[in-house]
C-alpha positions as CSV (number, residue, x, y, z in Angstrom):
1,X,0.2,-15.2,22.2
2,X,3.3,-13.5,23.7
3,X,5.8,-15.7,21.9
4,X,9.1,-14.5,20.6
5,X,10.2,-16.3,17.4
6,X,13.8,-16.7,16.3
7,X,15.0,-14.4,13.6
8,X,18.4,-15.9,12.7
9,X,17.3,-17.3,9.4
10,X,15.0,-14.6,8.1
11,X,17.4,-13.7,5.2
12,X,17.5,-17.3,3.9
13,X,17.1,-17.9,0.2
14,X,14.3,-20.5,0.4
15,X,14.8,-21.5,-3.2
16,X,18.2,-23.0,-2.4
17,X,18.4,-26.7,-1.5
18,X,19.2,-28.5,0.7
19,X,18.1,-26.5,3.7
20,X,20.1,-26.8,6.9
21,X,18.5,-28.1,10.1
22,X,18.4,-24.6,11.6
23,X,16.6,-23.3,8.5
24,X,14.0,-26.1,8.6
25,X,13.4,-25.5,12.4
26,X,13.1,-21.8,11.7
27,X,10.5,-22.4,8.9
28,X,8.6,-24.8,11.1
29,X,8.5,-22.4,14.0
30,X,7.2,-19.7,11.7
31,X,4.0,-21.6,11.0
32,X,3.6,-23.8,14.1
33,X,1.0,-21.5,15.7
34,X,-1.0,-20.5,12.6
35,X,-4.0,-22.6,13.5
36,X,-4.2,-21.1,17.0
37,X,-3.8,-17.6,15.6
38,X,-6.5,-18.4,13.1
39,X,-8.9,-19.3,15.9
40,X,-8.0,-16.2,17.9
41,X,-8.5,-13.8,14.9
42,X,-11.7,-15.5,13.8
43,X,-13.1,-15.1,17.3
44,X,-12.2,-11.4,17.3
45,X,-13.6,-10.8,13.9
46,X,-16.9,-12.5,14.7
47,X,-17.1,-10.6,18.0
48,X,-16.6,-7.3,16.1
49,X,-19.0,-8.4,13.3
50,X,-16.2,-8.1,10.7
51,X,-15.8,-11.7,9.7
52,X,-17.6,-11.2,6.4
53,X,-15.2,-8.2,5.7
54,X,-12.2,-10.6,6.1
55,X,-13.8,-13.1,3.7
56,X,-14.3,-10.5,1.1
57,X,-10.7,-9.4,1.4
58,X,-9.5,-13.0,1.2
59,X,-11.5,-13.5,-2.0
60,X,-9.9,-10.4,-3.6
61,X,-6.4,-11.7,-2.7
62,X,-7.2,-15.2,-3.9
63,X,-8.4,-13.9,-7.3
64,X,-5.2,-11.7,-7.6
65,X,-3.0,-14.7,-6.8
66,X,-4.8,-17.0,-9.2
67,X,-3.4,-15.0,-12.0
68,X,-6.2,-12.8,-13.2
69,X,-3.6,-10.7,-15.1
70,X,-2.2,-11.8,-18.5
71,X,1.5,-12.8,-18.1
72,X,2.2,-11.4,-21.5
73,X,1.3,-7.9,-20.3
74,X,3.3,-8.1,-17.0
75,X,6.3,-6.2,-18.6
76,X,4.2,-3.0,-18.8
77,X,4.0,-2.9,-15.0
78,X,7.7,-2.3,-14.9
79,X,7.9,1.5,-15.4
80,X,11.5,1.6,-16.7
81,X,10.6,-0.6,-19.7
82,X,8.8,2.3,-21.3
83,X,12.2,3.9,-22.0
84,X,13.6,0.9,-23.8
85,X,14.1,0.7,-27.6
86,X,12.2,-1.6,-30.0
87,X,14.5,-4.6,-29.4
88,X,14.6,-4.0,-25.7
89,X,10.8,-3.9,-25.3
90,X,10.5,-7.2,-27.1
91,X,13.1,-8.8,-24.8
92,X,11.4,-7.3,-21.7
93,X,8.1,-8.6,-22.8
94,X,9.5,-12.1,-23.3
95,X,11.5,-12.3,-20.0
96,X,8.7,-10.7,-17.9
97,X,6.2,-13.2,-19.3
98,X,8.5,-16.1,-18.6
99,X,9.2,-14.8,-15.1
100,X,5.5,-14.5,-14.3
101,X,4.7,-18.0,-15.4
102,X,7.7,-19.4,-13.6
103,X,6.7,-17.6,-10.4
104,X,3.2,-18.9,-10.5
105,X,4.3,-22.5,-11.0
106,X,6.6,-22.2,-8.0
107,X,4.0,-20.2,-6.0
108,X,6.5,-17.4,-5.2
109,X,6.6,-13.6,-6.0
110,X,7.9,-12.8,-9.5
111,X,10.8,-10.8,-8.0
112,X,12.1,-14.0,-6.4
113,X,12.7,-15.4,-9.9
114,X,14.2,-12.2,-11.4
115,X,14.2,-8.6,-10.1
116,X,12.6,-5.8,-12.1
117,X,15.9,-4.0,-12.4
118,X,17.4,-7.3,-13.8
119,X,14.6,-7.5,-16.4
120,X,15.3,-3.9,-17.5
121,X,19.1,-4.3,-17.4
122,X,19.1,-7.5,-19.5
123,X,16.7,-5.8,-22.0
124,X,19.2,-2.9,-22.3
125,X,22.4,-4.9,-22.5
126,X,21.1,-7.8,-24.6
127,X,23.7,-10.3,-23.4
128,X,24.8,-13.1,-25.7
129,X,26.7,-15.4,-23.3
130,X,26.3,-16.6,-19.8
131,X,29.3,-14.7,-18.7
132,X,27.9,-11.5,-20.1
133,X,24.5,-12.2,-18.5
134,X,26.0,-12.7,-15.0
135,X,27.6,-9.3,-15.1
136,X,24.3,-7.5,-15.8
137,X,23.0,-5.3,-13.0
138,X,20.4,-6.9,-10.8
139,X,21.2,-10.5,-11.8
140,X,21.7,-12.6,-8.7
141,X,24.4,-15.2,-9.5
142,X,23.3,-17.3,-6.5
143,X,19.9,-18.0,-8.0
144,X,21.1,-18.6,-11.5
145,X,21.6,-22.2,-12.7
146,X,23.1,-22.8,-16.1
147,X,19.7,-24.0,-17.2
148,X,18.0,-20.8,-16.2
149,X,20.8,-18.7,-17.7
150,X,20.4,-20.5,-21.0
151,X,16.7,-20.0,-20.9
152,X,17.1,-16.2,-20.5
153,X,19.6,-16.0,-23.3
154,X,17.1,-17.8,-25.5
155,X,14.4,-15.3,-24.5
156,X,16.8,-12.4,-25.3
157,X,17.4,-13.9,-28.8
158,X,13.6,-14.4,-29.4
159,X,12.5,-11.1,-27.9
160,X,14.8,-9.0,-30.2
161,X,12.9,-10.2,-33.2
162,X,9.4,-9.3,-32.0
163,X,7.8,-5.9,-32.2
164,X,6.1,-4.8,-29.0
165,X,4.4,-1.4,-28.8
166,X,4.1,0.7,-25.7
167,X,0.4,0.4,-24.6
168,X,-1.5,3.6,-25.0
169,X,-2.8,4.7,-21.7
170,X,-6.5,5.3,-21.4
171,X,-7.4,8.9,-20.9
172,X,-8.5,9.1,-17.3
173,X,-11.5,11.4,-16.5
174,X,-10.2,14.4,-14.7
175,X,-11.5,15.2,-11.2
176,X,-13.7,18.2,-11.1
177,X,-11.6,21.1,-9.7
178,X,-14.5,22.0,-7.4
179,X,-14.2,18.6,-5.7
180,X,-10.5,18.8,-4.9
181,X,-11.1,20.3,-1.5
182,X,-13.5,17.4,-0.8
183,X,-10.7,14.9,-1.4
184,X,-8.6,16.5,1.4
185,X,-11.7,16.8,3.7
186,X,-12.8,13.2,3.1
187,X,-9.2,11.9,3.6
188,X,-9.0,13.6,7.0
189,X,-12.3,12.1,8.0
190,X,-11.4,8.7,6.7
191,X,-8.1,8.7,8.7
192,X,-10.0,9.7,11.9
193,X,-12.7,7.1,11.2
194,X,-10.1,4.4,10.7
195,X,-8.4,5.3,13.9
196,X,-11.7,5.2,15.8
197,X,-12.6,1.8,14.2
198,X,-9.1,0.3,14.9
199,X,-8.4,-0.2,11.2
200,X,-5.5,0.6,8.9
201,X,-6.5,3.8,7.0
202,X,-5.0,2.3,3.8
203,X,-7.1,-0.8,4.2
204,X,-10.2,1.3,4.6
205,X,-9.5,3.5,1.6
206,X,-6.7,5.5,0.0
207,X,-6.7,8.9,-1.6
208,X,-6.8,7.2,-5.0
209,X,-10.0,5.3,-3.9
210,X,-11.6,8.6,-2.9
211,X,-10.7,10.3,-6.2
212,X,-12.0,7.4,-8.2
213,X,-15.3,7.5,-6.3
214,X,-15.6,11.3,-6.8
215,X,-14.7,11.1,-10.5
216,X,-17.4,8.4,-11.0
217,X,-15.4,6.9,-14.0
218,X,-14.7,3.5,-12.5
219,X,-15.2,1.0,-9.7
220,X,-13.8,2.5,-6.5
221,X,-13.3,0.1,-3.6
222,X,-15.5,2.6,-1.6
223,X,-18.5,1.7,-3.8
224,X,-18.3,-2.0,-3.3
225,X,-18.8,-4.5,-0.5
226,X,-18.4,-3.7,3.2
227,X,-16.5,-0.4,2.4
228,X,-19.5,0.9,0.6
229,X,-21.8,0.4,3.6
230,X,-19.2,1.5,6.1
231,X,-17.7,4.6,4.4
232,X,-19.1,4.9,0.9
233,X,-22.6,5.8,2.0
234,X,-21.5,8.4,4.5
235,X,-19.2,10.0,1.9
236,X,-22.1,10.2,-0.5
237,X,-24.2,11.9,2.2
238,X,-21.4,14.4,2.8
239,X,-21.2,15.2,-0.9
240,X,-25.0,15.5,-1.2
241,X,-25.1,17.9,1.7
242,X,-27.2,15.7,4.1
243,X,-24.2,15.4,6.4
244,X,-21.4,17.6,7.6
245,X,-18.1,17.4,9.4
246,X,-17.3,18.9,12.8
247,X,-14.7,18.8,15.5
248,X,-16.1,17.2,18.7
249,X,-13.7,16.9,21.7
250,X,-10.7,17.0,19.4
251,X,-12.0,14.5,16.9
252,X,-13.4,14.9,13.4
253,X,-16.9,13.6,13.3
254,X,-19.6,13.3,10.6
255,X,-23.0,14.4,11.6
256,X,-26.4,14.4,9.9
257,X,-27.8,17.8,8.9
Protein backbone atom coordinates (compact mmCIF):
# COMPACT_ATOMS: atom_id res chain seq x y z
CA UNK A 1 0.00 0.00 0.00
CA UNK A 2 3.13 2.16 0.19
CA UNK A 3 2.06 3.87 3.42
CA UNK A 4 4.45 4.90 6.18
CA UNK A 5 2.96 4.65 9.65
CA UNK A 6 4.10 6.79 12.60
CA UNK A 7 6.30 4.99 15.14
CA UNK A 8 6.42 7.55 17.92
CA UNK A 9 4.25 5.60 20.36
CA UNK A 10 5.42 2.05 19.64
CA UNK A 11 6.86 1.68 23.17
CA UNK A 12 3.60 2.63 24.87
CA UNK A 13 2.38 0.54 27.80
CA UNK A 14 -1.15 -0.07 26.49
CA UNK A 15 -2.39 -1.31 29.88
CA UNK A 16 -1.97 2.17 31.36
CA UNK A 17 -4.96 4.54 31.30
CA UNK A 18 -5.89 7.13 30.28
CA UNK A 19 -4.23 7.10 26.86
CA UNK A 20 -3.14 10.41 25.36
CA UNK A 21 -4.59 11.76 22.11
CA UNK A 22 -1.35 10.87 20.30
CA UNK A 23 -1.48 7.31 21.60
CA UNK A 24 -5.10 6.89 20.51
CA UNK A 25 -4.32 8.27 17.05
CA UNK A 26 -1.30 5.95 16.79
CA UNK A 27 -3.42 2.92 17.73
CA UNK A 28 -6.12 3.91 15.23
CA UNK A 29 -3.60 4.36 12.42
CA UNK A 30 -2.16 0.93 13.22
CA UNK A 31 -5.46 -0.80 12.32
CA UNK A 32 -7.10 1.64 9.90
CA UNK A 33 -6.02 -0.26 6.77
CA UNK A 34 -6.48 -3.83 8.03
CA UNK A 35 -9.66 -4.44 6.00
CA UNK A 36 -7.95 -3.32 2.79
CA UNK A 37 -4.87 -5.41 3.63
CA UNK A 38 -7.16 -8.40 4.24
CA UNK A 39 -8.67 -7.99 0.77
CA UNK A 40 -5.24 -7.74 -0.86
CA UNK A 41 -3.81 -10.76 0.97
CA UNK A 42 -6.93 -12.85 0.36
CA UNK A 43 -6.75 -12.08 -3.35
CA UNK A 44 -3.07 -13.05 -3.48
CA UNK A 45 -3.66 -16.28 -1.54
CA UNK A 46 -6.54 -17.33 -3.79
CA UNK A 47 -4.49 -16.53 -6.88
CA UNK A 48 -1.65 -18.73 -5.61
CA UNK A 49 -4.07 -21.44 -4.44
CA UNK A 50 -2.94 -21.05 -0.83
CA UNK A 51 -6.07 -19.70 0.82
CA UNK A 52 -6.87 -23.05 2.44
CA UNK A 53 -3.32 -23.15 3.81
CA UNK A 54 -3.92 -19.82 5.54
CA UNK A 55 -7.24 -21.03 6.99
CA UNK A 56 -5.51 -24.10 8.44
CA UNK A 57 -2.83 -21.92 10.07
CA UNK A 58 -5.44 -19.53 11.47
CA UNK A 59 -7.24 -22.48 13.04
CA UNK A 60 -4.03 -23.64 14.71
CA UNK A 61 -3.40 -20.15 16.10
CA UNK A 62 -7.02 -19.81 17.25
CA UNK A 63 -6.89 -23.11 19.12
CA UNK A 64 -3.63 -22.07 20.75
CA UNK A 65 -5.08 -18.72 21.85
CA UNK A 66 -8.26 -20.31 23.16
CA UNK A 67 -6.25 -21.79 25.97
CA UNK A 68 -5.78 -25.41 25.01
CA UNK A 69 -3.02 -25.63 27.68
CA UNK A 70 -3.81 -26.06 31.35
CA UNK A 71 -2.94 -22.82 33.25
CA UNK A 72 -1.85 -24.87 36.26
CA UNK A 73 0.94 -26.35 34.15
CA UNK A 74 2.16 -23.07 32.67
CA UNK A 75 5.00 -22.82 35.23
CA UNK A 76 6.83 -25.79 33.70
CA UNK A 77 7.28 -23.83 30.47
CA UNK A 78 9.59 -21.45 32.38
CA UNK A 79 12.88 -23.36 32.31
CA UNK A 80 14.43 -21.65 35.32
CA UNK A 81 11.68 -22.91 37.64
CA UNK A 82 13.23 -26.39 37.52
CA UNK A 83 16.08 -25.11 39.70
CA UNK A 84 13.79 -23.86 42.46
CA UNK A 85 13.38 -25.53 45.84
CA UNK A 86 10.17 -27.11 47.10
CA UNK A 87 8.63 -23.85 48.36
CA UNK A 88 9.76 -21.95 45.29
CA UNK A 89 8.15 -24.44 42.90
CA UNK A 90 4.84 -24.14 44.72
CA UNK A 91 4.99 -20.35 44.49
CA UNK A 92 5.99 -20.44 40.82
CA UNK A 93 3.07 -22.75 40.05
CA UNK A 94 0.59 -20.46 41.83
CA UNK A 95 1.86 -17.23 40.29
CA UNK A 96 2.23 -18.64 36.77
CA UNK A 97 -1.31 -20.07 36.88
CA UNK A 98 -2.73 -16.73 38.05
CA UNK A 99 -0.71 -14.89 35.39
CA UNK A 100 -2.04 -17.14 32.63
CA UNK A 101 -5.68 -16.75 33.69
CA UNK A 102 -5.27 -12.99 34.08
CA UNK A 103 -3.67 -12.71 30.63
CA UNK A 104 -6.49 -14.65 28.99
CA UNK A 105 -9.14 -12.49 30.63
CA UNK A 106 -7.40 -9.33 29.33
CA UNK A 107 -6.52 -10.93 25.96
CA UNK A 108 -2.83 -10.06 26.27
CA UNK A 109 0.38 -12.15 26.34
CA UNK A 110 1.22 -13.53 29.78
CA UNK A 111 4.51 -11.61 29.86
CA UNK A 112 2.49 -8.35 29.82
CA UNK A 113 1.13 -9.30 33.22
CA UNK A 114 4.41 -10.49 34.71
CA UNK A 115 7.69 -11.46 33.05
CA UNK A 116 9.17 -14.95 33.34
CA UNK A 117 12.16 -13.61 35.20
CA UNK A 118 9.82 -11.91 37.69
CA UNK A 119 7.96 -15.19 38.30
CA UNK A 120 11.26 -16.96 39.00
CA UNK A 121 12.73 -14.13 41.10
CA UNK A 122 9.61 -13.83 43.27
CA UNK A 123 9.66 -17.61 43.76
CA UNK A 124 13.27 -17.39 44.91
CA UNK A 125 12.99 -14.33 47.18
CA UNK A 126 9.54 -15.14 48.64
CA UNK A 127 8.73 -11.49 49.52
CA UNK A 128 6.42 -10.80 52.47
CA UNK A 129 5.69 -7.11 51.95
CA UNK A 130 4.87 -4.88 48.98
CA UNK A 131 8.15 -2.99 49.46
CA UNK A 132 10.09 -6.26 49.26
CA UNK A 133 8.10 -7.34 46.22
CA UNK A 134 8.83 -4.13 44.33
CA UNK A 135 12.58 -4.64 44.71
CA UNK A 136 12.52 -8.12 43.18
CA UNK A 137 14.29 -8.48 39.84
CA UNK A 138 11.94 -8.32 36.85
CA UNK A 139 9.07 -6.65 38.69
CA UNK A 140 7.88 -3.60 36.74
CA UNK A 141 6.68 -1.03 39.28
CA UNK A 142 4.76 0.88 36.59
CA UNK A 143 2.40 -2.05 36.06
CA UNK A 144 1.92 -2.87 39.72
CA UNK A 145 -1.15 -1.55 41.48
CA UNK A 146 -1.52 -2.16 45.22
CA UNK A 147 -4.28 -4.64 44.43
CA UNK A 148 -2.05 -6.67 42.10
CA UNK A 149 0.84 -6.55 44.56
CA UNK A 150 -1.37 -7.84 47.38
CA UNK A 151 -2.64 -10.63 45.13
CA UNK A 152 0.89 -11.80 44.36
CA UNK A 153 1.86 -11.72 48.04
CA UNK A 154 -1.22 -13.85 48.74
CA UNK A 155 -0.09 -16.31 46.05
CA UNK A 156 3.40 -16.43 47.58
CA UNK A 157 1.89 -17.30 50.96
CA UNK A 158 -0.37 -19.98 49.48
CA UNK A 159 2.23 -21.44 47.14
CA UNK A 160 4.80 -22.05 49.87
CA UNK A 161 2.46 -24.57 51.47
CA UNK A 162 1.79 -26.71 48.41
CA UNK A 163 4.01 -29.47 47.15
CA UNK A 164 4.67 -29.34 43.42
CA UNK A 165 6.88 -31.95 41.82
CA UNK A 166 8.99 -31.37 38.73
CA UNK A 167 7.24 -33.17 35.86
CA UNK A 168 9.06 -36.24 34.60
CA UNK A 169 9.95 -35.75 30.97
CA UNK A 170 8.80 -38.44 28.62
CA UNK A 171 11.60 -40.45 27.10
CA UNK A 172 11.78 -39.30 23.53
CA UNK A 173 12.48 -41.88 20.91
CA UNK A 174 15.99 -41.32 19.60
CA UNK A 175 16.59 -40.67 15.95
CA UNK A 176 18.23 -43.56 14.14
CA UNK A 177 21.91 -42.54 13.67
CA UNK A 178 21.69 -43.73 10.07
CA UNK A 179 19.07 -41.02 9.42
CA UNK A 180 21.12 -38.09 10.77
CA UNK A 181 22.61 -37.30 7.35
CA UNK A 182 19.06 -37.29 5.98
CA UNK A 183 18.10 -34.48 8.37
CA UNK A 184 20.80 -32.18 6.98
CA UNK A 185 19.94 -33.16 3.42
CA UNK A 186 16.21 -32.59 3.85
CA UNK A 187 16.85 -29.30 5.68
CA UNK A 188 18.87 -28.03 2.72
CA UNK A 189 16.17 -29.09 0.26
CA UNK A 190 13.42 -27.57 2.42
CA UNK A 191 15.27 -24.23 2.55
CA UNK A 192 15.66 -24.22 -1.24
CA UNK A 193 12.05 -25.28 -1.77
CA UNK A 194 10.80 -22.54 0.58
CA UNK A 195 12.83 -19.93 -1.29
CA UNK A 196 11.51 -21.10 -4.65
CA UNK A 197 7.95 -21.10 -3.27
CA UNK A 198 8.27 -17.64 -1.68
CA UNK A 199 7.68 -19.03 1.83
CA UNK A 200 9.40 -18.57 5.17
CA UNK A 201 11.41 -21.80 5.71
CA UNK A 202 10.38 -21.88 9.40
CA UNK A 203 6.71 -21.76 8.37
CA UNK A 204 7.18 -24.61 5.95
CA UNK A 205 9.04 -26.83 8.40
CA UNK A 206 11.81 -26.67 11.01
CA UNK A 207 14.64 -29.09 11.74
CA UNK A 208 12.60 -30.32 14.73
CA UNK A 209 9.66 -31.04 12.40
CA UNK A 210 11.95 -33.07 10.16
CA UNK A 211 13.39 -35.07 13.05
CA UNK A 212 9.91 -35.79 14.43
CA UNK A 213 8.83 -37.03 11.02
CA UNK A 214 11.87 -39.28 10.70
CA UNK A 215 11.55 -40.67 14.24
CA UNK A 216 7.94 -41.55 13.64
CA UNK A 217 7.12 -41.15 17.34
CA UNK A 218 4.62 -38.30 17.12
CA UNK A 219 2.65 -36.00 14.90
CA UNK A 220 5.00 -33.87 12.84
CA UNK A 221 3.62 -30.79 11.12
CA UNK A 222 5.02 -32.33 7.93
CA UNK A 223 2.60 -35.25 8.18
CA UNK A 224 -0.55 -33.13 8.42
CA UNK A 225 -2.58 -30.76 6.27
CA UNK A 226 -1.12 -28.79 3.40
CA UNK A 227 2.47 -29.42 4.55
CA UNK A 228 1.99 -33.16 4.15
CA UNK A 229 0.95 -32.80 0.51
CA UNK A 230 3.43 -30.06 -0.24
CA UNK A 231 6.61 -31.42 1.39
CA UNK A 232 5.76 -34.46 3.51
CA UNK A 233 5.03 -36.70 0.52
CA UNK A 234 8.20 -35.67 -1.38
CA UNK A 235 10.30 -36.30 1.75
CA UNK A 236 8.81 -39.79 2.06
CA UNK A 237 9.68 -40.46 -1.57
CA UNK A 238 13.24 -39.35 -0.89
CA UNK A 239 13.54 -41.66 2.12
CA UNK A 240 12.05 -44.59 0.20
CA UNK A 241 14.53 -44.12 -2.64
CA UNK A 242 11.97 -43.23 -5.31
CA UNK A 243 13.34 -39.68 -5.52
CA UNK A 244 16.78 -38.09 -5.30
CA UNK A 245 18.33 -34.65 -4.92
CA UNK A 246 20.49 -32.95 -7.53
CA UNK A 247 21.98 -29.53 -8.25
CA UNK A 248 20.42 -28.01 -11.33
CA UNK A 249 21.64 -24.57 -12.42
CA UNK A 250 22.84 -23.79 -8.91
CA UNK A 251 19.63 -24.94 -7.21
CA UNK A 252 18.90 -28.03 -5.17
CA UNK A 253 16.10 -29.98 -6.85
CA UNK A 254 14.23 -33.19 -6.05
CA UNK A 255 13.77 -35.52 -9.00
CA UNK A 256 11.92 -38.81 -9.44
CA UNK A 257 14.15 -41.81 -9.96
